[in-house]
N, C-alpha and C positions, 0 to 999 in steps of 0.2 A: 598345361592349361590352354583352353580354347582362347583365341584372340579376343572374342567378345567378352569372355569372362575376365580376362586380364584387364582389358579396358575399363570394365566396370569397377574392378578393385582399385585401379590407379586413379580413375576419376574421383572415387570417393576420397582417396588419399589427397588429391589436389584440393579438393573442396574443404578439407579439414586440417591443412597444414598449420593453421593458426589455433587449433584447438588440441586438447588432450587426445592422443591417438596412439593406439596400440595395435599389435597384430590381432588381438581378440576382438577389437572394435571392427576392424576391416573384415575379419572372418565372419562375425555375426551379421554384418551387412550383406555379405555375399552368400550367406547360408552354407558356409563350409566350417569344418573343424579347424582350430588354429593350426594343428600340426599339418593337416592336408594343404591348407593355404600356404604355409611356410615352404613346404617342400616344393609345391608346384610354382610358386612365385620365383623361388631360387633357381629352379630349373628353366624357367621361361625367360627370366630377366637377367640371370648371371650374377646376382648378388642378393643378400638378404633384404627383407622388406625394411628392417631397422636401418641398415645402411643407406638404403634408397631414400627413406624419409629424412634422414639426417642431411644428405646431400641436397635434396629438394628444398628443405627449410633453409639451409645456409645460402643457396642460390637465391631464394625469395628474399632473404634478409639483405644480401648484396643488392638487389634491385631497390630495396626500400632505403638503403644507405645512400644510393646515388639520386633517387627521385624525391625523397621526402625530407622533412626537417625533423622527423621524430628523433627523440633521443636514443642513444645506443642502448641504454638499459630498457626502454620501452620496446624496442625491436627485439632485444634478447628475450625478455618475457614473452612477447608475442609468439615467438617461435620455440617456446618450450625450455628456455634455459633459466635456471634458478637465480643466476646473477650475472652481472656484466662481465666478471672475471671468467667464468665458465664459458660464456659466449665468445669472448675474445680469444681464449685458448683454442676453442673449436674452430673459429673463423681463421685464425692464423694457421692452424695445422692444415686446413683445407686449401687456403689460398696463398699462404706465405707472407701474409701481411695483416697487421691488426685492423680492426673495423675503423678506427679513427683515421688511420693513414690511408686506407682504401677510400673513405668518404672524401678526403682532402685531395687526393691525386687522381681518383677515378680511373686508375689503370685497368686494362682489360683482363678479364677472367675467362676461363673456360666454364660455361654454364652446364648444369645438369638438367637436361630437358625431360619433361614427362615422357616415360617409355611408350605410352600409347601413341605418341606422335612419331612413329617410326619412319613415316614419310610425310614430309611437310608439303603444303601446297606449292605449286610451281609459280604462283604469282610473284613470289619474291624475286624472281630473275630480273624483271624489269626495274624493280627498285634498286637491285644491286648494280645494274648497268648505269643507272642515273647517278648513284652514289660514287661509283668509280670515275665517271666523267667529271663530277663536281669536285672530287678530291684532286684530280689532275689539273683541273683549271685553277684551283687555288694555288697549287704548287707553281704552276707556270707564272702566275701573277706575282707570287711572293719571291721567287727565286729566279735571278737573271744569270743562270749558270747552266752548264750541261747536266742532264739528268740521266741516271741509269736506273731502270727498274728491274728488279730481280724478282721473278715469280716462282712459286713453288710447283715445279714440274711443267712438262710439255703440254699437259691438258689445260692448265690455266693459261699458258701462253697462246695456245690454239683458240681458246675462248676470247682472249683479248683481241686476237686477229680477226676472227670470224665475226665478232660483234662490233668491229671498228672502234675498239676502245684504246688504240695506240695513237699517241700524239706524234706528229711528224718530226718534231724537234727533239724527241727523246730516243733513247736506245732501250731495247727490251731483251732480256735473256731469261732462260729458265734454269732452275737447279734440278737436275733429273737424278736425284739421289734418294736413298732410303737410309739415312744415317742412324735411325733407330734400330737398325738391324745389323748385326755383325760387328767386326773389329775396325779400329781406326789407328792413326798414328799421331804422335804429338805434334809433328810439323805437318800442317795441312797442305794437301796436294803435292807432297814430296813423293819421290820414288817409293818409299817405304809405305806411305799412306795409300797410294795408288795400288800397290800390291795387296795390302790388307783389304782394301775395298773390293778388288777383283775376286779375291778368294771368298769374301763374305757374300758377295752377290752372285757368286758361281757364274761368272762371265769371263771374258778375255780382256787382256789389256788393251787391245785394239778397239774392242766394243766400248769399253769404259772410257777411253780417251774420245772416241767419236761422240758418244751419247752425253757424257758429263762435262769433260774438259773443253771440247770444242765449243759447246753451247755456252760456256762461261768466258770465252776469249775476250769480250769487251770488258769484263770485270778484271781480268789479269793484265790487260794491256792498256786500257783506257785511262783517262784523267777526267774524273767526274766530280763536280762540286756537290752534287747531292746523289745519294743512293737511296732508293725507295724499295723497301722490302714488303712484298705482298704475299703474306703467309696465312694459313688458317689457324684455328684455335686448338686443333687436335694435337696429340703427342707427336705424330709423324711430322707434321709441319713445323712444329715448334723446335723439335731437335735439328731439323734442317736449317732453320732460321738461326739457331744458336751456332751452327757450324760456319755460316756466312759471316756472322758478327765476329766470331773468332778469327776468321781469315782477315777481316778488316783490321782487327787489333794486331795480328801478326804482321801485317804490312805497314802498320802505322798510319792508316788512312786518316786524314785530317779534315775531310769534308763533313757535311751533315748527313745524318742517317734518320730516315723516317720509316715507321712501321704502319702499314695498313692491314687491319686484320679481317679476314673473311670468316663469316660464320657459315661454313660450307653445309652444315646439316640443314640450315634454314635457307640456303641460297641468298644470303644477305651479306652486306659489308658494313662494318661500323663506319659512321659518317664523319670521323675525323682521324687524322694521322697522328701517331705518337712519336715524339722525338726520342731518339735513342743515343746512348753513348756506348760505342763499341769497345772502349778501353775496359780491360779486365776480363773480356769474354774469352781470350785464349786460355786463361787459367781455369775459367769455368768449364770450357769445352774439355780441357785435359782431365779435370777432376771427374766430370760425368762420363764422357765417352771413352776415355782411355783407362781410368782407374775405377769406374763404377762407384763413385763416392758423391755425396752431397757436395754442392759447389761452395767455394769460399766466399761468396759475395751474394747480396740481395739480387732477386731477379723479379721481373714483371710477374704478377700473380699467375697469369696464364702459362708462362714459361716454368714457373715453380711447380705448378700442377703437372705439367708435361714431364719434368724431370723426375718427380715422384712416381709417375706412372711407368716411365722408362726404366727406372731402377728396380721395379717390382714386377713388370709384366710377364717375365719369363720365369719367375720363382714359383715354388710350390703353392704359395699363398695368392697367387694371381687369379682373379675371377676368370680370365680366359683359359688359363691352364686347368682350373677345376672344371670348367665347363667342357673342355675338350675330354678330360678324363671320364666325365659322367656320360659323354655322348659319343664315345669312340665307336667308329664303325658306321655312323650314320652317313647316308649317301649325300645329304645336303648340308653337312656340317659346316663347310666354308661359308655358304650363303647365310646360315644362321649366325655365324661369328661376325660377318660383315654387318648384319642388321642389328645385333645385340650390343656390339661395342664400337660404335662409330666414333666415340671420343678418342679412341686410340689412333684412328686414321690408317690403320694397316690395310694392306691389299690382299688380294687372293693368294699371291705368291708368298707373302710373309706367313699367312695362316697355314698354307700348305706345308711350309717348312716347320712351323711350330707344331703342327699335328704329328709330323714325322719325328720331331725331336721328342715330344712327349710320349709317343708310343714306344720309341727306342729306350727311353729311360725306364718305362714300366717293364719292358721285357728284360732289361739288365737287372 
């Protein structure tokens, strides 16, 4: 589907999320047959229109739960659910928390953005900088203790440095990992863990120690009263953050932990930090990353979504795997995957390995 035609279809969806909406309605508006539109939408977006509309409606409903006083049943009916029970089931399945609890706690979720907004305006960068500065100023004023900031990756650390977002009285490190790819070990950063990660990332132990472990030395050796986790809302970042929380649980860390969430696809940052409890995360990490199972405890909605994506993104039912199979051999396939599935946060290296993996399985 041509980009302008795709945008026309999705704009119509956006304008009608509160009304009865079907594939036939969108097809009629775009002057396509339902079958033709269904096939082209799936090929272009990576999922069915029905699935996309459901995700957008639940995201819009979550926004209303946070910002309005409308009753849950009113919001449920507005977004196409016949009862509050049906809406609550769908909401909990998507975000891992029922609507009433989400409204009360206002914990972060990973939003489903309109697909026609594949590239957001760059104006958010200045807002993001101001938000980061304000968050750190509040921390400095509230806590009279040493603070360690753990950032997801060297790119984020470099940005903090280049844009002068580092406070002189705090320490900053980056977690240069891709924990959503490959194998791990039940004891974090043990020799067995390092061996598993080296094999998974197709690197050497020397390179892994230099890139990952040396960068985390202040975390391993320091004594900090506050640890601040700066991670995005995508799957890649959330699985990395889960790993750090598991390490804090493993070491019996007793200080406070704060989570500051970046909305990297919008180049924005949520304007408040969330207090975290790292206890129990070692069991969560072992269930998810070592045993590929649902975790034994409740998670933040955004982490719940990431875990659900992680457990499924390399299966035959994964929208990424399906897209790779339909478009095998395309020269720009990696670029298309990066554009279509930003919520996974995967990089070109992971997509290249996924393509090789899918092609090998098809050959066998």
